[in-house]
MARRO-103686 format. One record per residue (C-alpha): residue in one letter; x, y, z. Coordinates in steps of 0.02 Angstrom, whole numbers, padded with zeros to 5 digits, always signed. Layout:
AXYZ...
***
This chain:
M+00000+00000+00000M+00141+00120+00043H+00210+00098-00132L+00057+00196-00189I+00024+00313-00043L+00195+00394-00031P+00213+00437-00218A+00033+00497-00215W+00072+00616-00070I+00225+00684-00161F+00124+00708-00322I-00027+00789-00238S+00080+00902-00129G+00185+00966-00275S+00034+00981-00390T-00064+01082-00262V+00078+01208-00247I+00093+01226-00436M-00096+01236-00459N-00113+01377-00332K+00016+01477-00430F-00076+01433-00592I-00241+01498-00523F-00167+01667-00474E-00078+01693-00642A-00188+01611-00774F-00357+01676-00714D-00307+01848-00648F-00368+01788-00477H-00299+01903-00342Y-00401+01844-00194P-00291+01736-00081I-00406+01762+00070L-00554+01693-00027L-00453+01545-00089T-00387+01505+00085A-00558+01522+00166S-00631+01407+00033H-00498+01277+00075M-00538+01288+00261L-00726+01276+00238F-00717+01134+00111C-00597+01030+00217S-00704+01057+00373F-00861+01000+00282C-00782+00849+00197V-00693+00780+00350R-00851+00790+00455L-00951+00707+00316L-00826+00564+00300C-00821+00541+00488E-01011+00536+00501K-01018+00406+00360G-00888+00300+00449I-00761+00314+00308L-00638+00403+00423Q-00615+00364+00606K-00694+00504+00705P-00563+00602+00803E-00551+00584+00990E-00689+00685+01069R-00621+00842+01149L-00734+00933+01269I-00783+01099+01185T-00770+01216+01333S-00727+01400+01340K-00554+01347+01398F-00534+01236+01244V-00593+01376+01128V-00469+01497+01207K-00333+01370+01175I-00382+01328+00997A-00425+01504+00934P-00245+01571+00931V-00187+01412+00844A-00327+01427+00714V-00294+01612+00681S-00107+01587+00660F-00141+01436+00549A-00262+01536+00440M-00143+01683+00423S+00002+01567+00382V-00091+01486+00237Y-00164+01652+00176L+00004+01743+00174S+00087+01594+00090N-00045+01595-00047A-00028+01783-00067A+00160+01763-00094Y+00125+01659-00251M+00054+01815-00335Y+00225+01899-00326L+00359+01764-00318S+00403+01609-00417V+00359+01437-00348V+00542+01388-00351Y+00597+01538-00248I+00457+01513-00121Q+00511+01332-00095M+00686+01399-00061L+00624+01532+00060K+00536+01399+00163S+00707+01340+00220I+00712+01488+00339N+00566+01415+00439V+00684+01327+00559L+00774+01489+00599V+00613+01582+00639V+00544+01439+00745Y+00704+01428+00845A+00713+01617+00872M+00531+01627+00928G+00553+01474+01038C+00699+01558+01127L+00601+01720+01150L+00449+01631+01220G+00548+01516+01333V+00506+01357+01240D+00687+01331+01189C+00860+01378+01252F+00986+01478+01151E+01143+01381+01099R+01287+01447+00996K+01312+01286+00897T+01128+01280+00849A+01130+01465+00803G+01286+01435+00696R+01197+01300+00598L+01050+01416+00569C+01168+01552+00506V+01213+01431+00366V+01028+01425+00321S+01023+01616+00317I+01175+01625+00202G+01095+01499+00084V+00930+01595+00078L+01023+01759+00047L+01114+01679-00101A+00950+01610-00168S+00872+01784-00152Y+01020+01864-00241G+00995+01741-00385E+00809+01779-00402S+00792+01877-00565H+00618+01946-00525F+00629+01978-00339S+00475+02059-00260L+00492+02139-00089I+00304+02128-00060G+00304+01942-00102F+00457+01916+00008F+00371+01997+00158F+00213+01895+00126Q+00314+01734+00133I+00414+01787+00286G+00249+01836+00369S+00182+01663+00329T+00338+01587+00408F+00314+01688+00569C+00131+01638+00580E+00171+01455+00552S+00308+01462+00683L+00186+01542+00803R+00061+01403+00768L+00189+01269+00808I+00239+01352+00971L+00060+01388+01024S+00014+01208+00984Q+00152+01150+01099K+00117+01271+01241L-00073+01274+01236M-00129+01108+01164Q-00005+00978+01222T-00042+00951+01405E-00019+00786+01490K-00191+00728+01436E-00198+00806+01262T-00101+00729+01118P-00038+00825+00965M-00167+00848+00828N-00148+00753+00665S-00208+00822+00498V-00384+00748+00515E-00406+00826+00687M-00338+00991+00621M-00473+00991+00486Y-00605+00935+00612Y-00571+01061+00750V-00455+01198+00686S-00513+01228+00506P-00689+01290+00553V-00616+01418+00673A-00485+01467+00543F-00624+01495+00415L-00719+01607+00537S-00562+01708+00572L-00536+01741+00386T-00716+01792+00350P-00707+01972+00418L-00542+01999+00328F-00621+01942+00165F-00769+02061+00183I-00653+02208+00217V-00510+02176+00095E-00569+02074-00054L-00759+02080-00068P-00767+02265-00121T-00646+02231-00265I-00745+02078-00320V-00906+02180-00321D-00823+02321-00421K-00761+02196-00551G-00930+02110-00562G-00872+01941-00497I-00721+01828-00510S-00641+01757-00666L-00597+01587-00591P-00704+01447-00667L-00797+01344-00538S-00728+01184-00613I-00549+01241-00579L-00594+01295-00402A-00677+01126-00371I-00522+01032-00429N-00413+01140-00318L-00523+01110-00166F-00521+00922-00191M-00331+00926-00212V-00308+01019-00048F-00422+00898+00044S-00334+00750-00038L-00167+00821+00019N-00225+00823+00200L-00293+00646+00188S-00135+00580+00105S-00028+00663+00241Y-00133+00573+00371A-00116+00407+00278V+00073+00421+00256I+00100+00461+00440K-00015+00321+00495Q+00072+00193+00384T+00250+00252+00418S+00314+00395+00525A+00354+00580+00527L+00532+00535+00473V+00469+00460+00311I+00356+00607+00270N+00503+00722+00309L+00608+00625+00184A+00467+00628+00056G+00452+00816+00082V+00635+00838+00037V+00607+00740-00124K+00449+00841-00159D+00535+01010-00143W+00673+00963-00264A+00546+00880-00379I+00449+01044-00392I+00608+01136-00442S+00651+01000-00569V+00476+00992-00646L+00464+01181-00665S+00641+01192-00736V+00626+01048-00859G+00440+01031-00895F+00395+01216-00898S+00562+01289-00954F+00579+01392-00795F+00762+01437-00783T+00835+01427-00608P+01003+01518-00598S+01151+01417-00537I+01182+01537-00392Q+01003+01509-00335L+01024+01320-00342A+01187+01334-00244G+01104+01447-00115Y+00961+01326-00089L+01083+01181-00074I+01176+01275+00065A+01013+01316+00155F+00959+01135+00133D+01121+01075+00215G+01095+01198+00357V+00920+01129+00391L+00987+00950+00388S+01125+00996+00510Y+01001+01083+00625N+00881+00936+00623A+01022+00814+00657R+01077+00913+00810R+00899+00925+00876S+00879+00738+00854D+01042+00703+00946Q+00998+00822+01087N+00825+00761+01125S+00710+00638+01039S+00571+00667+01162E+00398+00727+01119K+00441+00904+01172N+00555+00932+01024G+00456+00830+00897A+00376+00984+00823Y+00545+01063+00789E+00623+00911+00706M+00487+00909+00576V+00464+01096+00559N+00483+01101+00370R+00343+00975+00349K+00246+01067+00485E+00165+00924+00568E+00147+00773+00631E+00212+00647+00750S+00161+00465+00753I-00027+00449+00757E-00032+00299+00869G-00008+00354+01048G+00039+00532+00998S+00222+00502+01038G+00368+00561+00934S+00485+00434+01014T+00447+00299+00885T+00518+00407+00748K+00700+00372+00786S+00687+00184+00784F+00561+00167+00646V+00604+00054+00500V+00505+00078+00339S+00391-00072+00328T+00397-00080+00140L+00587-00070+00130S+00722-00187+00194V+00836-00044+00246D+00826+00082+00386A+00735+00243+00342R+00885+00348+00396T+00996+00253+00274V+00872+00290+00135K+00871+00473+00188K+01061+00484+00179A+01060+00404+00006V+00928+00527-00056I+01025+00675+00014V+01187+00618-00069A+01094+00593-00234I+01018+00767-00225H+01188+00846-00195A+01263+00749-00339V+01125+00797-00461V+01126+00982-00415L+01315+00995-00427V+01313+00906-00596V+01180+01028-00659I+01281+01179-00601A+01439+01108-00682A+01348+01063-00843R+01290+01242-00864Q+01470+01292-00895I+01466+01182-01052P+01381+01249-01209D+01205+01178-01230P+01190+01127-01414D+01001+01114-01408S+00985+01288-01333I+01106+01364-01458C+01026+01279-01608N+00847+01319-01558Y+00834+01471-01446E+00983+01587-01474W+00996+01529-01655R+00817+01576-01697G+00808+01727-01583V+00678+01662-01460S+00689+01651-01272K+00588+01614-01115A+00553+01744-00982S+00624+01680-00816T+00465+01741-00732R+00314+01828-00802P+00216+01970-00722S+00045+01915-00659E-00028+02049-00771V+00060+02096-00933E+00025+02274-00992A+00053+02290-01179S+00008+02406-01324L-00021+02365-01507V+00031+02475-01654I-00037+02432-01827S+00022+02499-01996H-00132+02493-02109C-00150+02516-02295A-00288+02412-02373H-00305+02244-02284D-00441+02187-02164M-00376+02192-01984S-00501+02074-01902H-00375+01930-01906I-00261+02023-01784R-00375+01991-01635E-00375+01806-01679W-00185+01804-01690T-00165+01895-01523E-00282+01767-01441G-00400+01903-01381F-00267+01984-01272A-00330+02145-01190F-00207+02281-01244K-00187+02441-01144D-00190+02544-01304V-00211+02504-01489F-00145+02630-01617V-00187+02614-01803Y-00089+02718-01929S-00190+02725-02089K-00073+02766-02233C-00175+02736-02391G-00338+02825-02348K-00437+02662-02343N-00579+02610-02227T-00522+02564-02051K-00685+02488-01985S-00598+02321-01959A-00480+02398-01830P-00485+02320-01656K-00618+02389-01540G-00563+02549-01452A-00417+02579-01572K-00353+02757-01594V-00339+02791-01781F-00215+02916-01855R-00185+02966-02036L-00007+02966-02104P+00065+02997-02278N+00107+02835-02369Y+00293+02849-02338G+00430+02722-02310R+00323+02564-02300E+00279+02509-02121A+00448+02571-02055Y+00391+02753-02066A+00242+02717-01952W+00355+02628-01828A+00483+02769-01823H+00344+02898-01808H+00260+02808-01661I+00421+02772-01568S+00468+02957-01583K+00300+02997-01501M+00335+02869-01364K+00503+02950-01328K+00417+03120-01311N+00266+03059-01212E+00302+02931-01074S+00116+02891-01055L+00119+02805-01226I+00244+02676-01160P+00155+02527-01079K+00226+02444-00924D+00291+02291-01018V+00283+02270-01208T+00234+02356-01371F+00187+02253-01525F+00216+02326-01700M+00113+02232-01830K+00071+02259-02014D-00110+02236-02069T-00067+02085-02177W-00081+01904-02120L+00080+01827-02058K+00119+01690-02184P+00273+01583-02217Y+00383+01646-02356G+00564+01641-02412G+00629+01532-02269V+00538+01619-02126I+00381+01566-02033P+00264+01664-01918S+00302+01665-01733S+00157+01638-01613F+00091+01780-01507R+00142+01687-01348T+00320+01660-01410M+00336+01844-01455M+00270+01894-01283E+00387+01776-01189T+00540+01829-01287A+00504+02016-01270L+00479+01992-01082S+00644+01899-01067A+00815+01978-01051Q+00818+01989-01243G+00695+02135-01239F+00645+02107-01421S+00556+01973-01523C+00526+01954-01709G+00359+01911-01789M+00443+01800-01919L+00569+01667-01870P+00692+01571-01979E+00613+01407-02031K+00688+01254-01947K+00705+01129-02089K+00700+00944-02045T+00777+00806-02149N+00822+00626-02117A+00952+00628-02255F+01114+00661-02161W+01210+00691-02324L+01103+00841-02372E+01175+01012-02335K+01101+01096-02181K+01017+01261-02223D+00930+01312-02062A+00943+01501-02071S+00975+01608-01916V+00926+01781-01858W+01113+01814-01838H+01222+01890-01974D+01407+01918-02000P+01431+02104-01959K+01549+02143-02104E+01446+02053-02237F+01286+02126-02165Q+01343+02305-02205L+01378+02265-02388L+01193+02262-02435D+01156+02384-02578S+01016+02438-02695D+01059+02308-02828R+01004+02163-02718T+00916+02013-02793Y+00795+01905-02696I+00778+01716-02711S+00613+01639-02657N+00552+01463-02696G+00688+01446-02828M+00633+01602-02924N+00736+01760-02946Y+00652+01929-02942T+00716+02104-02911S+00644+02228-02788V+00507+02345-02847E+00580+02504-02919D+00571+02659-02810E+00425+02773-02850V+00537+02921-02811P+00712+02923-02889F+00848+02886-02761W+00936+03052-02732T+01105+02970-02705N+01187+02802-02726Q+01186+02776-02539T+01246+02606-02479F+01173+02520-02328K+01335+02552-02233S+01331+02740-02268W+01145+02747-02226L+01178+02665-02057S+01313+02793-02023N+01197+02937-02068M+01064+02869-01950G+01189+02855-01808V+01176+02664-01799S+01342+02587-01752I+01394+02407-01789N+01507+02312-01672E+01608+02207-01795E+01659+02086-01657S+01480+02033-01623L+01349+01952-01733V+01206+02062-01793P+01022+02010-01769V+00898+02045-01909C+00707+02035-01902Y+00632+02015-02075N+00455+02067-02125G+00439+02216-02007N+00330+02136-01871F+00405+02135-01697A+00377+02162-01510V+00491+02265-01399S+00501+02285-01211S+00474+02455-01133T+00647+02446-01056S+00723+02426-01230V+00624+02574-01296R+00681+02687-01155R+00866+02651-01179T+00868+02710-01362S+00895+02888-01422E+00749+02998-01478D+00862+03082-01606L+00889+02916-01696F+00702+02893-01731Q+00684+03072-01791K+00823+03038-01916L+00736+02877-01969S+00571+02970-01994R+00655+03101-02104S+00748+02969-02204L+00591+02866-02233S+00484+03014-02290R+00560+03018-02466G+00421+02913-02542S+00312+02759-02520N+00406+02605-02585I+00585+02658-02557L+00749+02572-02526E+00765+02652-02354G+00612+02549-02301G+00711+02390-02336Y+00860+02462-02244A+00754+02508-02091E+00678+02334-02087R+00852+02267-02049V+00891+02379-01900W+00745+02354-01778A+00823+02200-01696L+00992+02285-01694L+00920+02436-01602F+00817+02344-01472K+00881+02166-01447K+01006+02130-01309P+01180+02118-01390L+01272+01953-01386T+01425+01937-01278K+01588+01891-01362E+01572+01715-01292E+01393+01696-01358S+01444+01760-01530G+01585+01633-01533K+01468+01489-01491I+01342+01535-01626S+01477+01569-01755R+01556+01400-01722A+01387+01315-01733A+01357+01388-01907V+01402+01271-02049R+01431+01422-02159T+01379+01601-02194C+01248+01634-02326D+01332+01654-02496P+01315+01838-02550R+01305+01783-02732R+01160+01667-02697C+01056+01768-02574S+01116+01947-02572A+00955+02007-02490T+01013+01923-02329R+01199+01957-02340G+01299+01879-02201Q+01157+01771-02133L+01218+01617-02038E+01157+01445-02089G+01167+01269-02022C+01190+01264-01834D+01291+01105-01819A+01304+01061-01634N+01458+00955-01671R+01555+01112-01713L+01539+01184-01538
***
């Protein structure tokens, strides 16, 4: 039976944590008090129902006197606040970082225990807890999207949980009263915890819910979440009853690292090496602290402290923690402590290997992400504020809402350049008339100049620049998805292209690799000129002749110089073809207003002009985070060759291939 119960507890525990984070982010649900109160009420109802039906053994009857209520009320309030503040922290911090912050629980419990006279101060114990603090500080330093509000929420949760543990020990554990297990907690404490949260909900969250006309969380998702929380409590009870607190402590260690692994691998959440190292140090500090507590005293008095990270529970039978030390896992032929040591060694080995491996180039990353110019945001804001700018001539714009998946933009600006009907513009769009100059690039330069002059036009996060035409594959590039553009623009790259180089697949190993890249050789890139010839689907065709005669035989290199755009010839140059892109507000702010005024003047010579093709090639260069010398070297080495100028002069210097064996 334990072969099923223990993995089930690990799965349910980890899934509940991830689902709580999912609810806050995916459904714009910012009501942690409501969610916590729902958990308390549902668990109270279900446990009483199961006890009445005889499915669960009814907890030992405790005489409900005023004295008992006075004892249980502080425990219930601190329990409710602990869970509420912990849930609130998920709105601001990543799941991985919160798991790391929980390591500091032991320090807070020990400090409060010393202050309240439950424990005695010892230098050796304090020294071990300083190791935990150092680890947590390192993990905090490595957090790329640190939130002070979220940090204080989690620390507040830790203090409340520590207070609950100490109050439970001082108020509830008399000679005749045994420690409460999870079923008894749901039976006696959860109803009082629900009542304590109700006034707070009416004051803090209900007015906002009324103003917004309700909540956006589907009832089906809430129901699943409630059942998961109740299942977690039942599985905790089952694991403790079948084994001991030592085993659930060990399983909790596995669960914490499993959450980090699942989010890192399954959901592409990047955890910096310094953060992993910090958590490993804090983890070692907690282990050292627990070992000392165990050596000092294995009596019931210190049972709560030994299991502080798992919060709970001592052996159900008899209520004594003394069986923990000698317990042997019934389903295994080895001692539980031996298994724990093996798991700890394995965790250290895996984490150290991961940290070491990150110093080695990752071929898959180079040949998929950096190569194609896409990236993942390490964390995403709970609410992304973005604007949309559309360059319109004659096409219907109704497809844009479909492509953007119905995203609610802060502002939508439509620049109508051909005098055509704009009824198909997104609802609420602000429409402006512009001369039909410089293809879409003139509209982009014009709007960015306005953004530089008026800060209110810059959204908090991202601005999308889109033409009115459908994004369709052509000439070796394919449309990027709206989500990919959003993630990449929110990442450290600060820029994402609407068209990505097509990743060609072939099983014929002898065929030449021709996977094109966004990256170009800087010297070849500047040699583009007005006599370029395009190649598409095996057919040659020249660019459409300028409607206005070109006033000078200006090369791309001289045009770049006149615009004030500098090229670092030691670093590869990114190019975004087709003129559709998204740019972060940070990237917009760090560019010069004078540059966009020069672009606007240059692009105002006529409608279909060479400068429009030139400008198309500089957006990524202006906004995208430059490569380091090391990154340029990796990508250059991965390239099988550079695009032949004689064969595809429209994309001079473009890298092709990405052969991981060349790294």
